[in-house]
Residue, then its C-alpha position, 0 to 999 in steps of 0.5 A: m318866649a315859647q313855653i314847652a311842658h315835657l312829659s315823658d313815660v306816663h304809663f297808663g296801666r302802671h299809672d297814678p290817677a291822682a298824679v294824672a289829675a295833678v299834672l292836668a291841674d298843673l298844666d292848666t295853670a301854666r298854659p304851655d304853647l305845646v305839651v310834649v309826651s316823649g313816649d311810653f303812653t302804656q305800660r304793655a301796649r294794651r287797647s285798655q291802656f291806649r284808651e286811657a292814654r287817648a283820654f289823657l290827651q283828649d284832656i290835655e285838648g279839653l284844656g285848649l292845649k296842643w301836644l305832640g307825642v312820639p312812641g316809646n318801647h312799652d307802647i309796642p307789644l312785648y308778649d304778642v309776638a306776632r303783633r310785635f314783629l308784624t304790627p308793632l305800632k298798630r295800636y299806637r297810631h290807632f289810639i295816639t296818632r298816625d304821624l310818626t314824625p309830628r311837628f309843631a311851629a311857634p314864633g321862636v321854636a320848631v319842634v320835630g319828633i321821630n320814633t326810636a321804638r323798635s320791635l327787635t331791641i325790646a327796651d333799647g332803641r334805635v334811630s334808622v338810617a332813613q331817619i338819620a338822612e331825613l332829619p335835616a329835611l325836617f326842620a328845612d321849613a323852620s325859621a332862621d331865629a327859631m330854636r330847633v327841638l328834637v323829641t325822641h323817646h330814647p336819649l341820643v346821648a348816653l346820660p351820667w348817673g350816680e357817683e360812679g361815673a355810670l352812663l345810662g344808655a343811648a339809642g342805637r346809631s346816636p352818634r350818627a344821629l347827633a351828627a345829623a342834629v348838628e347838621a340840622s341846626v338842632d338846638v335841644l334834645l328831649a327825650g325820657h325812658h330812664h325815668r330821670s330828670f336831666a338837663g345839661s350840654a351834650e358836650s358833657v359826654a360828647a365832646t363835639h356836641g356842645s351846641l345840643l342842650v339834652v333835656q330828659a324828663g322823669t315820669a310824670t305819672s307812673t308809680r314806676v319812679r326809680g327812686e325820684r318823684n313824679s316830675y316833668n319839665l316846664i321849658r321856657i325857650g328864648t332866642d338864645t336860652g333855655e330855662i328848665e323848671v323841674r315840677v315834682r310832686d309828692t302826694g299832692a300838687f305839682e311844685t317847682g323842684r329846681i330851676e336850671c338856666h342854660r344860655l347858648a353862646d358861641g355854639r356851646w351851651t352853658t349853665e348860667s346858674r341853678p337857683s333855688a326853688p322859691 
């Protein structure tokens, strides 16, 4: 069974140093096969903030762990208009990685990341026509029995939130991207952006996409928590299961907040149980 730690929206420049230390300690205990950071490494794409983000990734590497990341909208300069439109991801490529379609494979799992951050959309993201066309090929080398995981910063599914039936927005061209994900036999979608943790079948908001399990991470280390605690996901992936443990923090160490168990059967994800945290 593969284990992925799913962090998002770490926002160096608006981060809590104690939360950074706590998440590194928790990762050292959990020893996941891969640490995914689904965007917004920085608050304002400044060099000093990217240096702090790079130091965080070096600390992860120092634990002997592998990581995969994609940029978020905050990793594109906002107020530096020339840089925003001419070289939007130059600093991300310099400090984080030049690879905008990172891939990872281990027994039982294949992970691919794509960039949804765009200069024109400010906060919102978009999947390009070229990315949609390329998506099936990105998973072409995945073994037949591997769970296929797609990582973006902006979610590809509009997420239900609150009691009034409101939806948190999805990336542009998400219906076409979802169709391409189904064609590529993607099983799990990981994203962030909204600073809200969530897990469930895409079928709840996109009736034809029940084969996709949507997993959203809150903010692991930022002070911009939007009513939730700092959190990240520990995801344990089996041949037909996805167990999501949401690790949460108040002021000390991260601890189990909740565990959600999902099973894939007959092309549909269902929630088996939601056991109480120990």
